[in-house]
Backbone as a printed PyTorch tensor [residue, N CA C, xyz], in Angstrom:
tensor([[[ 89.5400,  99.5820,  77.0120],
         [ 89.4120,  98.7020,  78.4540],
         [ 90.1930,  97.7050,  78.5750]],

        [[ 90.6540,  97.4600,  79.8860],
         [ 91.5350,  96.3960,  80.7050],
         [ 90.5070,  95.5260,  81.1460]],

        [[ 90.9090,  94.3020,  81.0460],
         [ 90.5760,  92.9470,  82.3670],
         [ 91.7040,  92.6590,  82.6040]],

        [[ 91.8720,  92.6320,  83.9970],
         [ 92.7920,  91.8810,  84.8710],
         [ 92.4910,  91.7550,  86.1630]],

        [[ 93.6150,  91.1320,  86.9420],
         [ 93.0690,  90.4080,  88.3250],
         [ 94.3140,  90.5560,  88.7670]],

        [[ 93.8840,  90.8960,  89.8780],
         [ 95.0710,  90.3370,  90.7610],
         [ 95.2660,  89.1200,  91.5870]],

        [[ 96.4030,  88.3430,  91.5220],
         [ 96.3240,  86.8990,  92.8050],
         [ 97.5180,  87.2420,  93.3130]],

        [[ 97.2260,  86.7170,  94.5670],
         [ 98.1240,  86.6050,  95.8090],
         [ 98.4480,  85.0020,  95.8470]],

        [[100.1350,  85.1790,  95.6800],
         [100.7030,  83.7090,  95.8800],
         [101.5730,  84.1760,  96.9230]],

        [[102.1980,  82.6670,  97.4990],
         [102.7360,  82.3270,  98.8560],
         [104.1930,  81.7900,  97.9770]],

        [[104.9170,  83.0070,  97.5710],
         [106.3390,  82.2590,  96.8390],
         [107.2980,  82.2460,  97.4930]],

        [[108.5390,  81.2860,  96.7560],
         [109.5360,  81.4700,  97.5210],
         [110.7940,  81.6970,  96.1790]],

        [[111.7070,  82.0900,  96.6450],
         [113.0800,  82.0520,  95.0420],
         [113.0660,  80.5900,  94.5840]],

        [[112.7600,  79.3940,  95.7370],
         [112.9130,  78.4620,  95.0320],
         [111.8120,  78.5220,  93.5210]],

        [[110.8110,  78.5810,  93.4380],
         [109.5010,  78.5350,  92.7790],
         [109.7100,  79.0090,  91.5470]],

        [[110.7080,  80.2660,  91.2580],
         [110.7490,  81.3300,  90.3860],
         [110.7730,  80.1540,  88.9130]],

        [[111.4100,  79.4840,  88.8860],
         [111.8160,  78.3740,  87.7900],
         [110.5310,  78.1520,  87.1680]],

        [[109.4040,  77.3490,  88.3060],
         [108.3220,  76.8820,  88.2170],
         [107.2210,  77.4520,  87.6400]],

        [[107.1470,  78.6190,  88.5420],
         [106.2950,  79.6600,  87.5510],
         [106.5040,  80.8330,  86.1520]],

        [[107.9540,  80.3190,  85.6500],
         [108.5480,  81.0660,  84.6930],
         [107.8830,  79.5500,  83.6240]],

        [[108.3010,  78.4010,  83.7960],
         [107.6740,  77.3490,  83.2130],
         [106.1500,  77.2490,  82.9470]],

        [[106.3390,  77.4900,  84.0680],
         [104.1970,  77.2100,  83.4630],
         [103.6950,  78.4470,  83.1340]],

        [[104.3210,  79.9380,  82.8430],
         [103.4590,  80.3810,  82.3650],
         [104.1980,  81.1220,  81.1280]],

        [[105.3310,  81.1750,  81.0000],
         [106.1470,  81.5500,  80.0200],
         [105.6190,  81.3990,  78.1030]],

        [[105.0510,  80.3310,  78.2320],
         [104.4450,  80.0540,  76.9330],
         [103.4610,  80.3760,  76.3450]],

        [[102.1850,  81.0970,  76.6560],
         [101.3890,  82.1760,  76.6880],
         [101.2980,  82.9820,  77.4150]],

        [[102.3000,  83.3200,  78.2190],
         [102.2860,  84.8320,  79.0410],
         [103.8260,  85.2400,  78.8060]],

        [[103.4690,  86.7030,  79.1000],
         [104.7530,  87.5550,  79.2400],
         [105.4930,  87.5100,  80.1360]],

        [[106.6400,  87.1520,  81.2360],
         [106.8980,  86.9630,  82.5510],
         [108.3030,  87.1200,  82.3470]],

        [[108.4450,  87.7590,  82.8120],
         [110.2400,  87.9210,  83.3160],
         [111.0480,  87.2930,  84.3790]],

        [[111.3950,  86.6460,  84.0220],
         [112.0150,  85.6760,  85.1890],
         [112.6660,  86.5900,  86.3300]],

        [[113.7950,  87.2770,  86.1920],
         [114.3870,  88.1600,  86.8930],
         [113.7860,  89.0380,  87.4990]],

        [[112.8310,  90.0180,  86.8740],
         [111.4050,  90.6400,  87.6640],
         [110.8910,  89.9570,  88.7160]],

        [[110.5750,  88.4060,  88.2280],
         [109.6980,  87.3510,  89.3570],
         [110.8390,  87.3690,  90.5960]],

        [[112.3320,  87.2420,  90.2190],
         [112.8260,  86.4850,  91.4140],
         [113.3030,  87.9280,  91.9340]],

        [[113.3070,  89.2390,  91.5990],
         [113.4320,  90.8610,  92.5530],
         [112.5660,  90.7330,  93.0290]],

        [[111.4400,  90.5230,  93.1680],
         [109.4570,  90.7040,  93.4680],
         [109.6640,  89.5210,  94.6000]],

        [[109.9270,  88.5260,  94.7030],
         [109.7960,  87.2850,  95.3060],
         [110.7570,  87.6110,  96.8030]],

        [[112.0480,  88.2660,  96.6410],
         [113.2060,  88.8210,  97.6280],
         [113.2620,  89.6840,  97.6650]],

        [[112.2320,  90.8840,  97.6180],
         [112.0000,  91.8700,  97.8990],
         [110.4070,  92.1870,  98.8790]],

        [[109.8810,  91.0130,  98.1810],
         [108.3390,  90.9870,  98.6960],
         [107.5890,  92.2720,  98.1300]],

        [[107.5970,  92.5300,  97.2430],
         [107.0790,  93.2060,  96.0510],
         [106.0600,  92.4180,  94.9440]],

        [[105.6830,  93.0730,  94.0710],
         [104.2090,  92.6850,  92.9610],
         [105.3020,  92.2960,  91.5290]],

        [[104.7800,  91.7460,  90.6920],
         [105.0830,  91.2700,  89.4270],
         [104.6210,  91.2440,  88.4290]],

        [[104.6730,  91.3090,  87.1090],
         [103.3190,  90.9820,  86.6250],
         [103.5070,  89.7010,  85.2110]],

        [[102.4310,  89.1970,  85.1840],
         [102.6220,  88.3250,  83.7460],
         [101.5460,  88.7510,  83.3750]],

        [[101.5450,  88.6880,  81.6310],
         [100.8720,  89.4490,  80.7010],
         [100.5180,  88.4280,  79.5770]],

        [[ 99.3650,  88.1490,  79.3590],
         [ 98.8780,  87.1250,  78.6060],
         [ 98.8610,  87.8880,  77.5440]],

        [[ 99.5980,  87.1900,  76.1830],
         [100.1050,  87.9090,  74.6510],
         [ 98.8980,  87.0950,  74.2020]],

        [[ 98.0890,  87.9310,  73.4110],
         [ 96.8860,  87.8690,  72.4760],
         [ 97.3620,  87.9470,  71.0930]]])
C-alpha cells in the first residue's frame, strides 16, 4: 500500500533552490527534475525517505 498526497503550488524557476533546501534533508528531490517541471509547467515528485 502506498500513502501519497498531491499538492499544487505556484512556483517559478527562482524557487528551485528554496524547494531543494527545504526538502532535501528528509526527502528525495531531484533539483534538475524540479527545474524542468517548473519550466515546462509539469509535475515533479518529492519522495519521503523512511
